[in-house]
C-alpha positions as protocol buffer text, in pm:
chain_id: "A"
residue {
  index: 1
  type: MET
  ca { x: 18763 y: 13094 z: -124 }
}
residue {
  index: 2
  type: LEU
  ca { x: 18433 y: 12845 z: -141 }
}
residue {
  index: 3
  type: PRO
  ca { x: 18264 y: 12856 z: -463 }
}
residue {
  index: 4
  type: PRO
  ca { x: 17872 y: 12980 z: -359 }
}
residue {
  index: 5
  type: SER
  ca { x: 17625 y: 12657 z: -290 }
}
residue {
  index: 6
  type: ASP
  ca { x: 17415 y: 12704 z: -619 }
}
residue {
  index: 7
  type: THR
  ca { x: 17804 y: 12647 z: -805 }
}
residue {
  index: 8
  type: VAL
  ca { x: 17920 y: 12376 z: -1012 }
}
residue {
  index: 9
  type: GLU
  ca { x: 18208 y: 12196 z: -946 }
}
residue {
  index: 10
  type: VAL
  ca { x: 18375 y: 12053 z: -1244 }
}
residue {
  index: 11
  type: ALA
  ca { x: 18723 y: 11892 z: -1321 }
}
residue {
  index: 12
  type: VAL
  ca { x: 18858 y: 11973 z: -1620 }
}
residue {
  index: 13
  type: ALA
  ca { x: 19188 y: 11814 z: -1824 }
}
residue {
  index: 14
  type: VAL
  ca { x: 19423 y: 11988 z: -2078 }
}
residue {
  index: 15
  type: ILE
  ca { x: 19596 y: 11705 z: -2196 }
}
residue {
  index: 16
  type: THR
  ca { x: 19862 y: 11752 z: -2388 }
}
residue {
  index: 17
  type: ARG
  ca { x: 20101 y: 11524 z: -2565 }
}
residue {
  index: 18
  type: PRO
  ca { x: 20476 y: 11557 z: -2620 }
}
residue {
  index: 19
  type: ASP
  ca { x: 20467 y: 11825 z: -2935 }
}
residue {
  index: 20
  type: GLY
  ca { x: 20198 y: 12052 z: -2759 }
}
residue {
  index: 21
  type: ALA
  ca { x: 19881 y: 11917 z: -2882 }
}
residue {
  index: 22
  type: PHE
  ca { x: 19580 y: 11927 z: -2685 }
}
residue {
  index: 23
  type: LEU
  ca { x: 19233 y: 11691 z: -2671 }
}
residue {
  index: 24
  type: LEU
  ca { x: 18962 y: 11901 z: -2730 }
}
residue {
  index: 25
  type: ALA
  ca { x: 18600 y: 11666 z: -2703 }
}
residue {
  index: 26
  type: ARG
  ca { x: 18266 y: 11810 z: -2898 }
}
residue {
  index: 27
  type: ARG
  ca { x: 17963 y: 11767 z: -2686 }
}
residue {
  index: 28
  type: PRO
  ca { x: 17722 y: 11518 z: -2857 }
}
residue {
  index: 29
  type: GLU
  ca { x: 17327 y: 11561 z: -2909 }
}
residue {
  index: 30
  type: GLY
  ca { x: 17107 y: 11593 z: -2588 }
}
residue {
  index: 31
  type: LYS
  ca { x: 17358 y: 11792 z: -2375 }
}
residue {
  index: 32
  type: PRO
  ca { x: 17361 y: 12192 z: -2325 }
}
residue {
  index: 33
  type: TYR
  ca { x: 17569 y: 12353 z: -2595 }
}
residue {
  index: 34
  type: ALA
  ca { x: 17547 y: 12025 z: -2830 }
}
residue {
  index: 35
  type: GLY
  ca { x: 17845 y: 12113 z: -3130 }
}
residue {
  index: 36
  type: TYR
  ca { x: 18022 y: 12266 z: -2925 }
}
residue {
  index: 37
  type: TRP
  ca { x: 18385 y: 12183 z: -2845 }
}
residue {
  index: 38
  type: GLU
  ca { x: 18555 y: 12194 z: -2479 }
}
residue {
  index: 39
  type: PHE
  ca { x: 18855 y: 12043 z: -2262 }
}
residue {
  index: 40
  type: PRO
  ca { x: 18717 y: 11690 z: -2142 }
}
residue {
  index: 41
  type: GLY
  ca { x: 18603 y: 11636 z: -1773 }
}
residue {
  index: 42
  type: GLY
  ca { x: 18289 y: 11663 z: -1557 }
}
residue {
  index: 43
  type: LYS
  ca { x: 18120 y: 11746 z: -1278 }
}
residue {
  index: 44
  type: VAL
  ca { x: 18272 y: 11626 z: -911 }
}
residue {
  index: 45
  type: LYS
  ca { x: 18034 y: 11372 z: -731 }
}
residue {
  index: 46
  type: PRO
  ca { x: 17975 y: 11443 z: -364 }
}
residue {
  index: 47
  type: GLY
  ca { x: 18244 y: 11305 z: -165 }
}
residue {
  index: 48
  type: GLU
  ca { x: 18480 y: 11289 z: -458 }
}
residue {
  index: 49
  type: SER
  ca { x: 18825 y: 11524 z: -460 }
}
residue {
  index: 50
  type: LEU
  ca { x: 18872 y: 11738 z: -776 }
}
residue {
  index: 51
  type: LEU
  ca { x: 19155 y: 11432 z: -853 }
}
residue {
  index: 52
  type: GLN
  ca { x: 18952 y: 11179 z: -823 }
}
residue {
  index: 53
  type: ALA
  ca { x: 18641 y: 11339 z: -1005 }
}
residue {
  index: 54
  type: LEU
  ca { x: 18908 y: 11399 z: -1313 }
}
residue {
  index: 55
  type: ARG
  ca { x: 19059 y: 11050 z: -1308 }
}
residue {
  index: 56
  type: ARG
  ca { x: 18656 y: 10888 z: -1295 }
}
residue {
  index: 57
  type: GLU
  ca { x: 18549 y: 11165 z: -1571 }
}
residue {
  index: 58
  type: LEU
  ca { x: 18885 y: 11047 z: -1824 }
}
residue {
  index: 59
  type: LEU
  ca { x: 18849 y: 10676 z: -1753 }
}
residue {
  index: 60
  type: GLU
  ca { x: 18381 y: 10686 z: -1814 }
}
residue {
  index: 61
  type: GLU
  ca { x: 18463 y: 10933 z: -2122 }
}
residue {
  index: 62
  type: LEU
  ca { x: 18817 y: 10835 z: -2306 }
}
residue {
  index: 63
  type: GLY
  ca { x: 18891 y: 10500 z: -2172 }
}
residue {
  index: 64
  type: VAL
  ca { x: 19239 y: 10686 z: -2062 }
}
residue {
  index: 65
  type: SER
  ca { x: 19380 y: 10626 z: -1701 }
}
residue {
  index: 66
  type: VAL
  ca { x: 19586 y: 10955 z: -1553 }
}
residue {
  index: 67
  type: GLU
  ca { x: 19945 y: 10882 z: -1478 }
}
residue {
  index: 68
  type: HIS
  ca { x: 19996 y: 11247 z: -1387 }
}
residue {
  index: 69
  type: ALA
  ca { x: 19841 y: 11533 z: -1320 }
}
residue {
  index: 70
  type: TYR
  ca { x: 19887 y: 11882 z: -1202 }
}
residue {
  index: 71
  type: PRO
  ca { x: 19682 y: 12145 z: -1108 }
}
residue {
  index: 72
  type: TRP
  ca { x: 19641 y: 12454 z: -1273 }
}
residue {
  index: 73
  type: ILE
  ca { x: 19399 y: 12768 z: -1273 }
}
residue {
  index: 74
  type: THR
  ca { x: 19022 y: 12792 z: -1190 }
}
residue {
  index: 75
  type: ARG
  ca { x: 18802 y: 12998 z: -1391 }
}
residue {
  index: 76
  type: THR
  ca { x: 18417 y: 13096 z: -1295 }
}
residue {
  index: 77
  type: PHE
  ca { x: 18180 y: 13105 z: -1617 }
}
residue {
  index: 78
  type: THR
  ca { x: 17795 y: 13162 z: -1575 }
}
residue {
  index: 79
  type: TYR
  ca { x: 17590 y: 12992 z: -1831 }
}
residue {
  index: 80
  type: PRO
  ca { x: 17213 y: 13068 z: -1885 }
}
residue {
  index: 81
  type: HIS
  ca { x: 17143 y: 12732 z: -1751 }
}
residue {
  index: 82
  type: ALA
  ca { x: 17443 y: 12749 z: -1459 }
}
residue {
  index: 83
  type: THR
  ca { x: 17724 y: 12849 z: -1272 }
}
residue {
  index: 84
  type: VAL
  ca { x: 18030 y: 12692 z: -1339 }
}
residue {
  index: 85
  type: ARG
  ca { x: 18370 y: 12642 z: -1125 }
}
residue {
  index: 86
  type: LEU
  ca { x: 18609 y: 12504 z: -1394 }
}
residue {
  index: 87
  type: CYS
  ca { x: 18914 y: 12341 z: -1213 }
}
residue {
  index: 88
  type: PHE
  ca { x: 19138 y: 12268 z: -1472 }
}
residue {
  index: 89
  type: TYR
  ca { x: 19481 y: 12027 z: -1436 }
}
residue {
  index: 90
  type: ARG
  ca { x: 19696 y: 11947 z: -1702 }
}
residue {
  index: 91
  type: VAL
  ca { x: 19778 y: 11610 z: -1760 }
}
residue {
  index: 92
  type: LEU
  ca { x: 20157 y: 11505 z: -1944 }
}
residue {
  index: 93
  type: GLU
  ca { x: 20099 y: 11106 z: -1861 }
}
residue {
  index: 94
  type: TRP
  ca { x: 19788 y: 10879 z: -1878 }
}
residue {
  index: 95
  type: HIS
  ca { x: 19766 y: 10521 z: -2017 }
}
residue {
  index: 96
  type: GLY
  ca { x: 19619 y: 10430 z: -2315 }
}
residue {
  index: 97
  type: GLU
  ca { x: 19460 y: 10567 z: -2633 }
}
residue {
  index: 98
  type: PRO
  ca { x: 19193 y: 10842 z: -2609 }
}
residue {
  index: 99
  type: TYR
  ca { x: 18870 y: 10710 z: -2727 }
}
residue {
  index: 100
  type: PRO
  ca { x: 18466 y: 10837 z: -2783 }
}
residue {
  index: 101
  type: ARG
  ca { x: 18321 y: 10656 z: -2534 }
}
residue {
  index: 102
  type: GLU
  ca { x: 18018 y: 10884 z: -2506 }
}
residue {
  index: 103
  type: ASN
  ca { x: 17933 y: 10979 z: -2838 }
}
residue {
  index: 104
  type: GLN
  ca { x: 18146 y: 11295 z: -2795 }
}
residue {
  index: 105
  type: GLU
  ca { x: 18425 y: 11388 z: -3106 }
}
residue {
  index: 106
  type: LEU
  ca { x: 18727 y: 11426 z: -3018 }
}
residue {
  index: 107
  type: SER
  ca { x: 19006 y: 11634 z: -3183 }
}
residue {
  index: 108
  type: TRP
  ca { x: 19455 y: 11709 z: -3074 }
}
residue {
  index: 109
  type: GLN
  ca { x: 19466 y: 12100 z: -3175 }
}
residue {
  index: 110
  type: PHE
  ca { x: 19730 y: 12306 z: -3168 }
}
residue {
  index: 111
  type: ALA
  ca { x: 19712 y: 12690 z: -2897 }
}
residue {
  index: 112
  type: ASP
  ca { x: 19822 y: 12873 z: -3218 }
}
residue {
  index: 113
  type: ASN
  ca { x: 19616 y: 12717 z: -3478 }
}
residue {
  index: 114
  type: VAL
  ca { x: 19283 y: 12608 z: -3319 }
}
residue {
  index: 115
  type: GLU
  ca { x: 19001 y: 12446 z: -3608 }
}
residue {
  index: 116
  type: ALA
  ca { x: 18747 y: 12294 z: -3369 }
}
residue {
  index: 117
  type: GLN
  ca { x: 18466 y: 12570 z: -3376 }
}
residue {
  index: 118
  type: PRO
  ca { x: 18290 y: 12645 z: -3243 }
}
residue {
  index: 119
  type: MET
  ca { x: 18458 y: 12625 z: -2866 }
}
residue {
  index: 120
  type: LEU
  ca { x: 18262 y: 12709 z: -2580 }
}
residue {
  index: 121
  type: PRO
  ca { x: 18265 y: 13035 z: -2390 }
}
residue {
  index: 122
  type: ALA
  ca { x: 18404 y: 12927 z: -2087 }
}
residue {
  index: 123
  type: ASN
  ca { x: 18764 y: 12763 z: -2243 }
}
residue {
  index: 124
  type: ALA
  ca { x: 18850 y: 13084 z: -2507 }
}
residue {
  index: 125
  type: PRO
  ca { x: 19114 y: 13203 z: -2240 }
}
residue {
  index: 126
  type: VAL
  ca { x: 19178 y: 12876 z: -2114 }
}
residue {
  index: 127
  type: LEU
  ca { x: 19305 y: 12771 z: -2476 }
}
residue {
  index: 128
  type: ARG
  ca { x: 19542 y: 13107 z: -2478 }
}
residue {
  index: 129
  type: ALA
  ca { x: 19703 y: 13008 z: -2130 }
}
residue {
  index: 130
  type: ALA
  ca { x: 19751 y: 12700 z: -2246 }
}
residue {
  index: 131
  type: GLY
  ca { x: 20002 y: 12765 z: -2575 }
}
residue {
  index: 132
  type: LEU
  ca { x: 20210 y: 12971 z: -2307 }
}
residue {
  index: 133
  type: SER
  ca { x: 20534 y: 12825 z: -2248 }
}
residue {
  index: 134
  type: PRO
  ca { x: 20626 y: 12643 z: -1910 }
}
residue {
  index: 135
  type: VAL
  ca { x: 20955 y: 12849 z: -1931 }
}
residue {
  index: 136
  type: TYR
  ca { x: 21029 y: 13216 z: -1929 }
}
residue {
  index: 137
  type: ALA
  ca { x: 21313 y: 13330 z: -1971 }
}
residue {
  index: 138
  type: ILE
  ca { x: 21458 y: 13685 z: -1833 }
}
residue {
  index: 139
  type: THR
  ca { x: 21798 y: 13882 z: -1986 }
}
residue {
  index: 140
  type: ASN
  ca { x: 22050 y: 13956 z: -1783 }
}
residue {
  index: 141
  type: ALA
  ca { x: 22236 y: 14178 z: -2022 }
}
residue {
  index: 142
  type: THR
  ca { x: 22330 y: 14440 z: -1765 }
}
residue {
  index: 143
  type: GLU
  ca { x: 22593 y: 14135 z: -1599 }
}
residue {
  index: 144
  type: LEU
  ca { x: 22673 y: 13965 z: -1899 }
}
residue {
  index: 145
  type: GLY
  ca { x: 22679 y: 14198 z: -2212 }
}
residue {
  index: 146
  type: THR
  ca { x: 22453 y: 14239 z: -2489 }
}
residue {
  index: 147
  type: LYS
  ca { x: 22630 y: 13996 z: -2726 }
}
residue {
  index: 148
  type: ALA
  ca { x: 22656 y: 13755 z: -2443 }
}
residue {
  index: 149
  type: SER
  ca { x: 22302 y: 13794 z: -2360 }
}
residue {
  index: 150
  type: LEU
  ca { x: 22187 y: 13741 z: -2741 }
}
residue {
  index: 151
  type: MET
  ca { x: 22381 y: 13415 z: -2792 }
}
residue {
  index: 152
  type: GLN
  ca { x: 22277 y: 13272 z: -2439 }
}
residue {
  index: 153
  type: MET
  ca { x: 21934 y: 13346 z: -2569 }
}
residue {
  index: 154
  type: GLU
  ca { x: 21948 y: 13211 z: -2888 }
}
residue {
  index: 155
  type: HIS
  ca { x: 22123 y: 12819 z: -2761 }
}
residue {
  index: 156
  type: ALA
  ca { x: 21795 y: 12825 z: -2516 }
}
residue {
  index: 157
  type: LEU
  ca { x: 21581 y: 12880 z: -2791 }
}
residue {
  index: 158
  type: ARG
  ca { x: 21775 y: 12607 z: -2987 }
}
residue {
  index: 159
  type: LYS
  ca { x: 21679 y: 12395 z: -2703 }
}
residue {
  index: 160
  type: GLY
  ca { x: 21313 y: 12459 z: -2710 }
}
residue {
  index: 161
  type: LEU
  ca { x: 21261 y: 12806 z: -2486 }
}
residue {
  index: 162
  type: ARG
  ca { x: 20951 y: 13011 z: -2608 }
}
residue {
  index: 163
  type: LEU
  ca { x: 20922 y: 13283 z: -2435 }
}
residue {
  index: 164
  type: ILE
  ca { x: 21161 y: 13625 z: -2300 }
}
residue {
  index: 165
  type: GLN
  ca { x: 21139 y: 13908 z: -2099 }
}
residue {
  index: 166
  type: VAL
  ca { x: 21388 y: 14177 z: -2186 }
}
residue {
  index: 167
  type: ARG
  ca { x: 21425 y: 14294 z: -1882 }
}
residue {
  index: 168
  type: GLU
  ca { x: 21704 y: 14562 z: -1844 }
}
residue {
  index: 169
  type: LYS
  ca { x: 21659 y: 14883 z: -1589 }
}
residue {
  index: 170
  type: ASP
  ca { x: 21976 y: 15030 z: -1582 }
}
residue {
  index: 171
  type: MET
  ca { x: 22073 y: 15037 z: -1950 }
}
residue {
  index: 172
  type: ALA
  ca { x: 22027 y: 15352 z: -2158 }
}
residue {
  index: 173
  type: LYS
  ca { x: 21742 y: 15425 z: -2411 }
}
residue {
  index: 174
  type: THR
  ca { x: 21897 y: 15375 z: -2730 }
}
residue {
  index: 175
  type: ALA
  ca { x: 22094 y: 15068 z: -2597 }
}
residue {
  index: 176
  type: LEU
  ca { x: 21792 y: 14932 z: -2457 }
}
residue {
  index: 177
  type: HIS
  ca { x: 21643 y: 14931 z: -2818 }
}
residue {
  index: 178
  type: GLY
  ca { x: 21860 y: 14788 z: -3022 }
}
residue {
  index: 179
  type: PHE
  ca { x: 21907 y: 14514 z: -2760 }
}
residue {
  index: 180
  type: ALA
  ca { x: 21512 y: 14431 z: -2760 }
}
residue {
  index: 181
  type: SER
  ca { x: 21488 y: 14475 z: -3138 }
}
residue {
  index: 182
  type: GLU
  ca { x: 21738 y: 14190 z: -3178 }
}
residue {
  index: 183
  type: MET
  ca { x: 21626 y: 13953 z: -2963 }
}
residue {
  index: 184
  type: VAL
  ca { x: 21298 y: 14001 z: -3122 }
}
residue {
  index: 185
  type: THR
  ca { x: 21421 y: 13897 z: -3427 }
}
residue {
  index: 186
  type: VAL
  ca { x: 21633 y: 13630 z: -3292 }
}
residue {
  index: 187
  type: ALA
  ca { x: 21352 y: 13458 z: -3119 }
}
residue {
  index: 188
  type: HIS
  ca { x: 21079 y: 13532 z: -3376 }
}
residue {
  index: 189
  type: HIS
  ca { x: 21307 y: 13308 z: -3614 }
}
residue {
  index: 190
  type: TYR
  ca { x: 21241 y: 13038 z: -3380 }
}
residue {
  index: 191
  type: GLY
  ca { x: 20903 y: 13082 z: -3323 }
}
residue {
  index: 192
  type: ALA
  ca { x: 20887 y: 13163 z: -2953 }
}
residue {
  index: 193
  type: LYS
  ca { x: 20781 y: 13502 z: -2810 }
}
residue {
  index: 194
  type: VAL
  ca { x: 20940 y: 13859 z: -2670 }
}
residue {
  index: 195
  type: MET
  ca { x: 20780 y: 14052 z: -2385 }
}
residue {
  index: 196
  type: VAL
  ca { x: 20932 y: 14387 z: -2267 }
}
residue {
  index: 197
  type: SER
  ca { x: 20947 y: 14514 z: -1897 }
}
residue {
  index: 198
  type: GLY
  ca { x: 20728 y: 14833 z: -1799 }
}
residue {
  index: 199
  type: ASN
  ca { x: 20758 y: 14971 z: -2164 }
}
residue {
  index: 200
  type: VAL
  ca { x: 20435 y: 14948 z: -2435 }
}
residue {
  index: 201
  type: ASP
  ca { x: 20565 y: 15161 z: -2658 }
}
residue {
  index: 202
  type: LEU
  ca { x: 20926 y: 15024 z: -2689 }
}
residue {
  index: 203
  type: SER
  ca { x: 20695 y: 14673 z: -2747 }
}
residue {
  index: 204
  type: ARG
  ca { x: 20521 y: 14809 z: -3024 }
}
residue {
  index: 205
  type: GLU
  ca { x: 20776 y: 14965 z: -3177 }
}
residue {
  index: 206
  type: ILE
  ca { x: 21041 y: 14683 z: -3230 }
}
residue {
  index: 207
  type: GLY
  ca { x: 20717 y: 14437 z: -3330 }
}
residue {
  index: 208
  type: ALA
  ca { x: 20748 y: 14286 z: -2930 }
}
residue {
  index: 209
  type: ASP
  ca { x: 20466 y: 14078 z: -2857 }
}
residue {
  index: 210
  type: GLY
  ca { x: 20405 y: 14224 z: -2530 }
}
residue {
  index: 211
  type: VAL
  ca { x: 20441 y: 14365 z: -2190 }
}
residue {
  index: 212
  type: HIS
  ca { x: 20533 y: 14257 z: -1829 }
}
residue {
  index: 213
  type: PHE
  ca { x: 20461 y: 14489 z: -1561 }
}
residue {
  index: 214
  type: PRO
  ca { x: 20637 y: 14549 z: -1298 }
}
residue {
  index: 215
  type: SER
  ca { x: 20442 y: 14549 z: -963 }
}
residue {
  index: 216
  type: ALA
  ca { x: 20470 y: 14867 z: -898 }
}
residue {
  index: 217
  type: GLN
  ca { x: 20267 y: 14950 z: -1253 }
}
residue {
  index: 218
  type: LEU
  ca { x: 20038 y: 14749 z: -1175 }
}
residue {
  index: 219
  type: PHE
  ca { x: 19761 y: 14981 z: -951 }
}
residue {
  index: 220
  type: ASN
  ca { x: 19881 y: 15277 z: -1188 }
}
residue {
  index: 221
  type: LEU
  ca { x: 19670 y: 15044 z: -1471 }
}
residue {
  index: 222
  type: VAL
  ca { x: 19296 y: 15137 z: -1570 }
}
residue {
  index: 223
  type: LYS
  ca { x: 19269 y: 14861 z: -1771 }
}
residue {
  index: 224
  type: ARG
  ca { x: 19492 y: 14570 z: -1955 }
}
residue {
  index: 225
  type: PRO
  ca { x: 19651 y: 14745 z: -2262 }
}
residue {
  index: 226
  type: ASP
  ca { x: 19517 y: 14618 z: -2598 }
}
residue {
  index: 227
  type: ILE
  ca { x: 19829 y: 14424 z: -2676 }
}
residue {
  index: 228
  type: GLU
  ca { x: 19898 y: 14028 z: -2737 }
}
residue {
  index: 229
  type: LEU
  ca { x: 20055 y: 13902 z: -2411 }
}
residue {
  index: 230
  type: CYS
  ca { x: 20085 y: 14104 z: -2036 }
}
residue {
  index: 231
  type: GLY
  ca { x: 20291 y: 13984 z: -1809 }
}
residue {
  index: 232
  type: ALA
  ca { x: 20253 y: 14089 z: -1426 }
}
residue {
  index: 233
  type: SER
  ca { x: 20517 y: 14064 z: -1150 }
}
residue {
  index: 234
  type: CYS
  ca { x: 20363 y: 13975 z: -806 }
}
residue {
  index: 235
  type: HIS
  ca { x: 20509 y: 13930 z: -477 }
}
residue {
  index: 236
  type: ASN
  ca { x: 20186 y: 13916 z: -224 }
}
residue {
  index: 237
  type: ALA
  ca { x: 19790 y: 13809 z: -287 }
}
residue {
  index: 238
  type: GLU
  ca { x: 19686 y: 14154 z: -339 }
}
residue {
  index: 239
  type: GLU
  ca { x: 19928 y: 14215 z: -602 }
}
residue {
  index: 240
  type: LEU
  ca { x: 19803 y: 13854 z: -774 }
}
residue {
  index: 241
  type: PHE
  ca { x: 19477 y: 13945 z: -767 }
}
residue {
  index: 242
  type: ARG
  ca { x: 19514 y: 14314 z: -908 }
}
residue {
  index: 243
  type: ALA
  ca { x: 19661 y: 14057 z: -1228 }
}
residue {
  index: 244
  type: GLU
  ca { x: 19361 y: 13860 z: -1236 }
}
residue {
  index: 245
  type: GLN
  ca { x: 19141 y: 14204 z: -1223 }
}
residue {
  index: 246
  type: LEU
  ca { x: 19305 y: 14321 z: -1520 }
}
residue {
  index: 247
  type: GLY
  ca { x: 19313 y: 14010 z: -1700 }
}
residue {
  index: 248
  type: MET
  ca { x: 19641 y: 13955 z: -1746 }
}
residue {
  index: 249
  type: SER
  ca { x: 19773 y: 13663 z: -1950 }
}
residue {
  index: 250
  type: PHE
  ca { x: 19992 y: 13546 z: -1662 }
}
residue {
  index: 251
  type: ALA
  ca { x: 20182 y: 13642 z: -1321 }
}
residue {
  index: 252
  type: VAL
  ca { x: 20461 y: 13550 z: -1225 }
}
residue {
  index: 253
  type: LEU
  ca { x: 20526 y: 13543 z: -808 }
}
residue {
  index: 254
  type: ALA
  ca { x: 20895 y: 13582 z: -646 }
}
residue {
  index: 255
  type: PRO
  ca { x: 21051 y: 13522 z: -463 }
}
residue {
  index: 256
  type: VAL
  ca { x: 21021 y: 13138 z: -415 }
}
residue {
  index: 257
  type: LEU
  ca { x: 21372 y: 13037 z: -325 }
}
residue {
  index: 258
  type: PRO
  ca { x: 21680 y: 13256 z: -244 }
}
residue {
  index: 259
  type: THR
  ca { x: 21846 y: 13419 z: -512 }
}
residue {
  index: 260
  type: LEU
  ca { x: 22186 y: 13541 z: -603 }
}
residue {
  index: 261
  type: SER
  ca { x: 22139 y: 13886 z: -625 }
}
residue {
  index: 262
  type: HIS
  ca { x: 21898 y: 13888 z: -255 }
}
residue {
  index: 263
  type: PRO
  ca { x: 22035 y: 13578 z: -27 }
}
residue {
  index: 264
  type: GLN
  ca { x: 21953 y: 13714 z: 261 }
}
residue {
  index: 265
  type: SER
  ca { x: 21554 y: 13837 z: 143 }
}
residue {
  index: 266
  type: SER
  ca { x: 21268 y: 13655 z: 274 }
}
residue {
  index: 267
  type: THR
  ca { x: 21158 y: 13416 z: 89 }
}
residue {
  index: 268
  type: LEU
  ca { x: 20795 y: 13165 z: 0 }
}
residue {
  index: 269
  type: GLY
  ca { x: 20895 y: 12824 z: -12 }
}
residue {
  index: 270
  type: TRP
  ca { x: 20703 y: 12621 z: -228 }
}
residue {
  index: 271
  type: ARG
  ca { x: 20415 y: 12598 z: 40 }
}
residue {
  index: 272
  type: LYS
  ca { x: 20313 y: 12922 z: 42 }
}
residue {
  index: 273
  type: PHE
  ca { x: 20333 y: 12951 z: -355 }
}
residue {
  index: 274
  type: ALA
  ca { x: 20091 y: 12686 z: -379 }
}
residue {
  index: 275
  type: ALA
  ca { x: 19868 y: 12883 z: -144 }
}
residue {
  index: 276
  type: LEU
  ca { x: 19897 y: 13168 z: -287 }
}
residue {
  index: 277
  type: ILE
  ca { x: 19843 y: 13062 z: -590 }
}
residue {
  index: 278
  type: ARG
  ca { x: 19511 y: 12799 z: -583 }
}
residue {
  index: 279
  type: ASN
  ca { x: 19246 y: 12857 z: -772 }
}
residue {
  index: 280
  type: CYS
  ca { x: 19403 y: 13190 z: -938 }
}
residue {
  index: 281
  type: SER
  ca { x: 19270 y: 13207 z: -1279 }
}
residue {
  index: 282
  type: ILE
  ca { x: 19534 y: 13326 z: -1437 }
}
residue {
  index: 283
  type: PRO
  ca { x: 19815 y: 13133 z: -1498 }
}
residue {
  index: 284
  type: VAL
  ca { x: 20139 y: 13183 z: -1253 }
}
residue {
  index: 285
  type: TYR
  ca { x: 20532 y: 13106 z: -1319 }
}
residue {
  index: 286
  type: ALA
  ca { x: 20760 y: 13054 z: -1029 }
}
residue {
  index: 287
  type: LEU
  ca { x: 21022 y: 13267 z: -988 }
}
residue {
  index: 288
  type: GLY
  ca { x: 21336 y: 13294 z: -776 }
}
residue {
  index: 289
  type: GLY
  ca { x: 21679 y: 13110 z: -716 }
}
residue {
  index: 290
  type: LEU
  ca { x: 21496 y: 12836 z: -933 }
}
residue {
  index: 291
  type: HIS
  ca { x: 21687 y: 12567 z: -1254 }
}
residue {
  index: 292
  type: PRO
  ca { x: 21545 y: 12320 z: -1504 }
}
residue {
  index: 293
  type: GLU
  ca { x: 21556 y: 12065 z: -1270 }
}
residue {
  index: 294
  type: ASP
  ca { x: 21276 y: 12257 z: -1088 }
}
residue {
  index: 295
  type: LEU
  ca { x: 20991 y: 12235 z: -1329 }
}
residue {
  index: 296
  type: ILE
  ca { x: 20792 y: 11977 z: -1235 }
}
residue {
  index: 297
  type: THR
  ca { x: 20781 y: 12067 z: -877 }
}
residue {
  index: 298
  type: ALA
  ca { x: 20591 y: 12412 z: -1004 }
}
residue {
  index: 299
  type: TRP
  ca { x: 20404 y: 12217 z: -1183 }
}
residue {
  index: 300
  type: LYS
  ca { x: 20329 y: 11974 z: -854 }
}
residue {
  index: 301
  type: HIS
  ca { x: 20282 y: 12295 z: -672 }
}
residue {
  index: 302
  type: GLY
  ca { x: 19961 y: 12426 z: -941 }
}
residue {
  index: 303
  type: GLY
  ca { x: 20242 y: 12675 z: -1113 }
}
residue {
  index: 304
  type: HIS
  ca { x: 20210 y: 12709 z: -1474 }
}
residue {
  index: 305
  type: GLY
  ca { x: 20594 y: 12682 z: -1482 }
}
residue {
  index: 306
  type: ILE
  ca { x: 20927 y: 12847 z: -1425 }
}
residue {
  index: 307
  type: ALA
  ca { x: 21109 y: 13188 z: -1484 }
}
residue {
  index: 308
  type: MET
  ca { x: 21448 y: 13211 z: -1471 }
}
residue {
  index: 309
  type: MET
  ca { x: 21701 y: 13468 z: -1522 }
}
residue {
  index: 310
  type: ARG
  ca { x: 22064 y: 13343 z: -1435 }
}
residue {
  index: 311
  type: GLY
  ca { x: 21921 y: 12983 z: -1489 }
}
residue {
  index: 312
  type: ILE
  ca { x: 21822 y: 12991 z: -1785 }
}
residue {
  index: 313
  type: ALA
  ca { x: 22253 y: 12959 z: -1863 }
}
residue {
  index: 314
  type: GLN
  ca { x: 22176 y: 12583 z: -1796 }
}
residue {
  index: 315
  type: VAL
  ca { x: 21900 y: 12535 z: -2049 }
}
residue {
  index: 316
  type: ALA
  ca { x: 22142 y: 12704 z: -2288 }
}
residue {
  index: 317
  type: ASP
  ca { x: 22389 y: 12457 z: -2190 }
}
residue {
  index: 318
  type: ALA
  ca { x: 22154 y: 12144 z: -2219 }
}
């Protein structure tokens, strides 16, 4: 969907270091909202693509040359002086040391401890999204057994995994409570977060970090539950739109590639995945037949990252 003609298009960079810190800039005197912190970027000039505008702005403002920038999320926000369409890119590789060339201040911050205040209102949801792990693991205890599943996830946590969904449809209620509780204990030890599939009460009982809603539940929700993280399983544009309407923390779109469990099912493929999530306002993970080496492919197609069930074994064994 094209923005209204009076909407200002802005290319914005989430410049992220290998340790997870991202760069914020403080608006200098003489500009609207002087003193507020924001992600660096600027207006798209006539005839420029978003990526061209991003590269130009970062060179002008910070003196850095972008090596790799991946499309991410798009959010529209109305300020008193203008409506802006913020097209965010994640910049993970660049040349040069960022330097304030336009009298702005710069600060590296971590998503779980942002000290730069005040932030521009449009950037608040983006801060939360920026802190999401690029890999989302889904448990498979029904196939592996609870002990083996816990061991597998702990091995992956040691390798950097930071987001897990407990999804065990066929597990008895008491067993699920015990398994999910153990998963929360193990994950929290490593600073990771745990989502519970479809069960708000269970999530609260065991001290999990959120709930992941299957697509069938999305249209039964009147509003987003008051919990830290809310994920949504989606398979088409309608479900993605509903996840956006509810203000979900993120969505998972599937199936991208053939899976062992449903080898004959129709798949989206990367091109359709990219088309469906283009201009989405929330981060979207790719799911379905994926492996760790597919992460960069997901980034190139606008995905926040990859979700894996069987594929997480390769992270654990790496």
